[in-house]
C-alpha positions in Angstrom: 8.2 12.6 57.2 6.4 15.3 59.2 8.7 18.3 58.6 8.7 21.7 57.0 9.5 22.1 53.4 13.1 23.3 53.1 12.2 25.4 50.1 9.7 27.4 52.1 11.3 30.3 54.0 10.4 30.6 57.7 7.5 33.0 58.1 7.0 32.9 61.8 8.4 36.5 62.3 7.7 38.8 59.4 6.1 42.1 58.5 2.3 42.3 58.4 1.1 41.0 55.1 -1.2 43.0 52.9 -2.4 40.1 50.8 -4.6 37.1 51.6 -3.3 34.6 54.1 -2.6 31.1 52.8 -5.2 28.6 53.8 -4.9 24.8 54.1 -7.7 22.3 53.9 -7.5 19.4 56.3 -6.6 16.2 54.4 -9.1 13.3 54.5 -8.9 9.6 53.9 -11.2 6.6 54.1 -12.0 5.0 57.5 -13.7 1.9 58.7 -14.0 0.8 62.4 -13.2 -2.9 62.5 -13.6 -3.3 66.3 -17.0 -5.0 66.3 -15.5 -8.2 67.7 -14.4 -6.3 70.8 -17.9 -4.9 71.5 -19.8 -7.0 74.1 -23.3 -7.8 72.9 -24.3 -9.2 76.3 -22.6 -9.2 79.6 -22.8 -12.4 81.6 -20.1 -13.3 84.0 -21.6 -16.6 85.1 -19.5 -18.8 82.7 -16.3 -20.6 83.5 -13.1 -19.2 82.0 -12.2 -22.7 80.7 -14.3 -22.1 77.7 -12.0 -19.3 76.4 -9.0 -21.6 76.6 -10.8 -24.3 74.8 -12.0 -22.1 71.9 -8.5 -20.5 71.7 -6.9 -23.9 71.2 -9.6 -25.0 68.8 -9.4 -21.8 66.7 -5.6 -21.8 66.4 -4.8 -25.5 66.1 -5.1 -25.6 62.3 -2.6 -22.8 62.0 -0.2 -24.6 64.4 -0.5 -27.8 62.3 0.5 -25.8 59.1 3.4 -24.2 61.0 4.6 -27.5 62.3 4.5 -29.2 58.9 6.3 -26.2 57.3 9.1 -26.5 59.9 9.5 -30.2 60.4 8.1 -31.6 57.2 4.7 -32.9 56.0 5.3 -36.4 57.3 5.9 -35.3 60.9 3.8 -37.2 63.5 1.2 -35.0 65.2 -0.3 -36.5 68.3 -2.8 -35.6 71.1 -1.4 -36.1 74.6 -3.8 -39.1 75.1 -2.4 -40.8 72.0 1.3 -40.2 72.8 3.5 -43.2 73.6 6.6 -43.1 75.8 9.8 -42.6 73.7 7.9 -41.7 70.5 9.1 -38.6 68.7 6.2 -36.5 67.7 4.6 -33.0 67.7 2.0 -32.0 70.4 -0.1 -28.9 70.2 -1.6 -27.3 73.3 -1.8 -24.4 75.6 1.0 -23.4 77.9 0.5 -23.1 81.6 3.3 -21.5 83.6 3.4 -22.6 87.2 4.7 -19.7 89.3 5.1 -19.8 93.0 5.2 -16.0 93.3 2.1 -15.4 91.2 -0.5 -13.5 93.2 -3.4 -15.6 94.4 -6.7 -14.7 96.0 -6.2 -17.6 98.4 -2.9 -16.0 99.5 -4.5 -12.6 99.7 -7.2 -13.7 102.2 -4.5 -15.3 104.3 -4.1 -11.9 105.9 -7.3 -12.6 107.7 -5.6 -15.5 109.4 -2.8 -13.4 110.7 -0.3 -14.3 107.9 1.7 -11.5 106.2 0.3 -10.9 102.7 2.6 -11.2 99.7 4.3 -7.8 98.9 3.7 -6.4 95.5 6.5 -6.9 93.0 7.6 -5.5 89.7 8.1 -9.1 88.4 6.8 -12.4 89.6 9.3 -14.7 87.9 11.4 -17.2 89.8 14.0 -19.8 88.9 11.7 -22.5 90.1 9.0 -21.7 87.6 8.0 -24.6 85.3 5.9 -25.1 82.1 3.0 -27.5 81.6 1.3 -28.2 78.2 -2.4 -28.8 78.2 -4.6 -30.0 75.3 -8.3 -30.9 75.2 -8.1 -33.7 77.7 -4.7 -34.1 79.3 -1.6 -32.2 80.5 2.2 -32.9 80.6 5.2 -31.2 82.2 7.7 -29.7 79.7 11.5 -29.7 79.8 14.1 -28.8 77.3 14.5 -26.2 74.7 11.4 -24.1 75.4 12.5 -21.2 77.6 10.5 -21.0 80.8 11.2 -17.4 81.7 10.2 -15.9 78.4 7.1 -18.0 78.1 3.7 -17.0 79.5 0.4 -18.8 80.3 -2.2 -19.0 77.6 0.2 -19.3 74.6 -0.7 -21.9 72.0 2.4 -23.7 70.9 3.5 -26.8 69.0 6.4 -28.7 70.7 8.5 -31.3 69.0 10.1 -34.0 71.1 9.3 -37.2 73.1 8.0 -38.2 76.5 10.6 -39.8 78.8 10.2 -42.6 81.3 9.4 -40.1 84.1 6.4 -38.8 82.2 7.9 -35.4 81.2 8.0 -34.2 77.6 11.5 -33.4 76.5 11.2 -30.5 74.0 13.7 -30.6 71.1 12.2 -27.8 69.2 9.0 -25.7 69.1 7.1 -23.2 66.9 4.2 -20.8 67.1 1.5 -20.0 64.6 2.6 -18.4 61.4 1.8 -14.7 60.8 -1.7 -14.5 59.4 -2.4 -13.2 56.0 -2.2 -9.5 55.3 -4.0 -7.4 52.8 -1.9 -5.2 50.5 -2.4 -1.6 51.4 -3.4 1.0 48.8 -1.3 3.7 50.3 -2.1 7.4 49.5 0.0 9.2 46.9 0.7 12.1 49.3 1.8 12.2 52.9 -1.0 11.5 55.3 -0.4 11.2 59.1 -2.1 9.5 62.0 -1.1 10.7 65.5 -0.8 8.1 68.3 -0.8 9.6 71.7 -1.3 8.0 75.1 -1.0 8.6 78.9 -2.2 12.3 79.0 -2.4 11.8 82.7 -4.9 14.7 83.3 -5.8 15.2 87.0 -2.4 14.5 88.5 -0.7 16.7 91.1 2.0 17.5 88.5 -0.1 18.5 85.5 1.7 20.0 82.6 -1.3 21.2 80.7 0.8 23.7 78.7 2.5 20.8 76.9 -0.8 19.3 76.0 -2.1 22.6 74.8 0.9 23.1 72.6 0.3 19.6 71.0 -3.4 20.5 70.4 -2.4 23.9 68.9 0.1 22.2 66.6 -2.3 19.6 65.3 -5.1 22.2 64.8 -2.7 24.5 62.9 -2.7 27.3 65.4 1.0 26.9 66.2 4.0 27.5 64.0 4.7 29.1 60.7 3.2 28.3 57.3 5.4 25.2 56.9 4.2 23.8 60.2 0.6 24.5 59.3 1.0 22.8 55.9 2.3 19.7 57.6 -0.4 19.8 60.3 -3.1 19.9 57.6 -1.9 16.4 56.5 -2.9 14.8 59.8 -6.1 12.9 59.2 -6.7 11.2 62.5 -5.6 11.3 66.2 -5.8 8.1 68.3 -5.7 8.6 72.1 -4.5 5.2 73.4 -5.8 5.2 76.9 -5.0 6.6 80.4 -6.2 10.1 79.5 -6.7 10.5 83.3 -4.1 10.2 85.9 -3.9 7.3 88.4 -4.3 9.9 91.2 -7.9 10.5 90.1 -8.8 7.0 91.4 -9.7 7.7 95.0 -9.8 4.1 96.4 -10.3 5.4 99.9 -13.8 6.7 99.0 -14.9 3.1 98.6 -14.4 2.4 102.3 -15.4 5.7 103.7 -18.8 6.2 105.2 -21.3 7.9 102.9 -21.8 10.9 105.1 -18.1 11.6 105.0 -17.9 11.8 101.2 -21.3 13.0 100.1 -20.1 16.6 99.7 -16.8 15.7 97.9 -16.6 15.2 94.2 -14.5 12.5 92.7 -11.2 13.7 91.2 -12.1 12.1 87.9 -15.1 14.5 87.4 -12.9 17.6 87.1 -10.3 15.8 85.1 -13.0 14.7 82.6 -14.0 18.3 82.2 -10.5 19.3 81.4 -10.2 16.4 79.0 -13.4 17.4 77.3 -12.0 20.9 76.8 -9.0 19.6 75.0 -10.9 17.1 72.9 -13.4 19.7 71.7 -10.5 21.7 70.3 -9.2 18.6 68.5 -12.5 17.3 67.2 -13.4 20.7 65.8 -11.0 20.1 63.0 -9.7 16.5 62.9 -11.1 13.0 63.6 -10.3 11.8 67.1 -10.6 8.2 68.5 -10.5 7.9 72.3 -9.6 4.5 73.7 -10.1 3.7 77.4 -7.2 2.8 79.6 -6.4 1.3 83.0 -7.1 4.6 84.9 -10.0 5.8 82.8 -13.7 5.5 83.9 -14.4 2.3 82.0 -14.8 -1.4 82.8 -11.5 -2.9 84.0 -11.5 -6.2 82.1 -10.6 -6.5 78.5 -12.0 -5.7 76.1 -12.7 -2.3 77.6 -15.8 -0.8 76.2 -15.9 2.7 74.7 -16.2 5.6 77.2 -19.8 6.8 77.5 -20.6 9.8 75.3 -22.1 11.7 78.2 -18.6 12.1 79.6 -17.8 14.5 76.7 -20.8 16.8 76.4 -19.0 19.4 74.3 -16.7 17.2 72.2 -19.5 14.8 71.3 -21.3 17.5 69.4 -18.8 17.0 66.6 -19.3 14.0 64.3 -15.5 13.7 64.2 -15.3 12.7 67.9 -15.4 8.9 68.4 -15.1 6.7 71.5 -13.7 3.3 70.7 -12.9 0.1 72.6 -9.6 -1.2 73.8 -8.2 -3.1 71.9 -9.0 -1.0 68.8 -9.0 -2.2 65.2 -9.5 0.2 62.3 -8.8 0.7 58.6 -7.4 4.3 58.0 -6.7 5.1 54.4 -6.6 1.3 53.6 -3.9 0.9 56.3 -4.9 -1.6 59.1 -4.3 -0.2 62.6 -4.5 -2.5 65.7 -3.5 -1.4 69.1 -4.1 -1.5 72.9 -3.7 0.9 75.8 -0.7 -1.2 76.9 -2.2 -3.5 79.6 -1.3 -6.6 77.6 2.3 -5.6 77.3 2.6 -4.6 81.0 1.1 -7.9 82.1 3.6 -10.0 80.1 6.4 -7.8 81.5 5.3 -8.7 85.0 5.1 -12.5 84.4 8.1 -13.1 82.2 11.8 -12.2 82.0 11.2 -10.0 79.0 12.2 -6.4 79.7 11.8 -4.5 76.5 8.3 -3.3 75.5 8.9 -3.6 71.8 10.2 -7.2 72.3 7.0 -8.1 74.2 4.8 -6.5 71.5 6.6 -8.5 68.9 6.1 -11.7 70.9 2.3 -11.2 70.9 2.4 -11.0 67.1 4.7 -14.1 66.9 2.3 -16.2 69.1 -0.7 -14.9 67.2 -2.6 -13.5 70.2 -3.0 -9.9 71.4 -3.3 -10.9 75.1 -2.2 -14.5 75.8 -2.1 -13.9 79.6 -5.8 -13.1 79.6 -7.8 -14.3 81.6 -5.1 -15.9 83.9 -3.4 -12.7 85.1 -5.0 -10.1 82.9 -8.7 -9.5 83.4 -10.9 -10.6 80.5 -14.5 -11.2 79.7 -15.4 -14.9 79.8 -15.9 -15.5 76.1 -17.1 -19.0 75.1 -17.9 -18.9 71.4 -14.8 -17.1 70.1 -11.6 -15.5 71.3 -11.5 -11.9 69.9 -7.9 -11.5 70.8 -6.6 -14.0 68.3 -4.8 -12.3 65.3 -6.9 -13.4 62.4 -5.2 -11.0 60.0 -1.9 -9.2 60.2 -2.2 -5.5 60.8 0.0 -2.9 59.0 0.5 -0.9 62.2 0.4 -2.6 65.6 0.8 -0.3 68.6 0.8 -0.4 72.4 0.2 2.8 74.4 1.5 4.0 77.8 5.0 2.7 77.5 8.1 4.2 78.9 9.8 5.2 75.6 9.1 5.4 71.9 10.4 2.4 69.9 9.5 1.0 66.5 10.4 -2.0 64.3 9.2 -3.5 61.0 8.4 -7.2 61.5 8.5 -9.2 58.3 6.7 -12.5 57.7 7.5 -15.5 55.5 4.7 -14.6 53.1 5.6 -11.0 52.6 3.8 -9.5 55.6 5.2 -6.2 56.9 3.9 -5.0 60.3 5.1 -1.7 61.8 5.4 -2.3 65.6 5.2 0.9 67.7 5.4 1.6 71.5 3.7 4.9 72.2 5.3 6.7 75.2 3.3 8.3 78.0 2.7 11.9 77.1 2.5 13.1 80.7 6.1 11.9 81.2 7.8 12.5 77.8 5.7 15.3 76.2 5.8 13.3 73.0 3.6 11.4 70.6 4.1 9.3 67.5 3.3 10.2 63.9 2.7 7.4 61.4 2.9 8.2 57.7 0.3 6.3 55.8 2.2 6.7 52.5 5.5 5.2 53.6 4.3 3.3 56.7 7.2 4.9 58.7 6.9 6.6 62.0 8.7 9.3 64.0 8.3 10.8 67.4 7.0 14.3 67.8 7.9 16.1 71.0 6.6 19.4 72.3 8.9 21.3 74.7 7.1 23.2 77.4 10.1 24.3 79.4 12.0 27.5 79.8 15.1 27.9 77.5 17.3 28.5 80.5 16.3 25.7 82.8 14.7 22.3 83.3 11.7 23.5 85.4 8.3 23.5 83.6 6.7 26.8 82.9 4.2 27.9 85.5 0.6 27.6 84.6 
């Protein structure tokens, strides 16, 4: 992993050398941006969102049929809801809809105008009275039985095995999701090559700790540490910034309701924060490839897929060909290793609308159901696609990550056909002062933390 060679003596403090200093060349590897399906060719919001659910079911149905036959046998009876008869044991494939009384609604929000107290914001919107409904192309049916209501979310494509009772409810005896898609065998490099995953820089907050961020930049660029650290840093081939580079405090929502004459001489907080971000990115991109993804608090479109940040926001860093702005979600091939990740909105949304608490468990569930963002567009903003659903997992990535999570966690998920996917939750750098290093050779990862505190206390060093 990313560590100093134990055979190399520490050279941080030593007498001045009279010979030539040892130099290290930055390692390189192949790269291909595979995020074209997340790039919007046209932007039309006049369509109904029903189209995306229809194309999601149509695209994934064949995979669900194969998964159902693998689990319950080739002779299992697969029916549409309109063909199902009462008491007949069969398999039905459809889209889950989770009925939730506590789910925010625009109709409930405007009730404030009628003098009714609005619904207070919650960390979770689940309730014991929640229920599941299965919809196919033409019909819907209420579900009861084995399928857990609280861990399920709207938008998931599922195959349920059971029968309809006399009351018209489908009694679920068993269920399955789509199998993991096929995965290409990676041609891993012979030597250690690292990709840095960092998220939640949070620039522009009232509690900025820019020293920690500068230490990370200096470590990656080889200006910090001894010869062993510099040798290790030279093996970093790419840095992926997974969203929320700016702090939430840079979003001045009050300015939207203020009169123009009251705010004409004030600059948005995001303007100065973007200048600071550009200063850090120009240092990184001067010696290593950098991919910057937009996040929830960054100046980009709100709905998924978020489009790349405009290059004019980085006037200095964009002078380097190694500086790239990419969409969210982001899909890329780095050294023949497939990376797929988001800035964390999909994980956060499932957390709010299910009983799942662990970010890594939620990330694993999105792989299991074969969809990056199943709750879009119900509770997670999404573009109204109608010809294809770009969030469907068509191939299994080697590394699947979610940014802006509370802690670092990782797990290797194994499929029935030999697939191996490294799942990684990337912590917020502004809170943990840490990032994640992924080794392309071993497909293992570790957390790298920079400590910008005094040795004798817990208070951050003054800037």
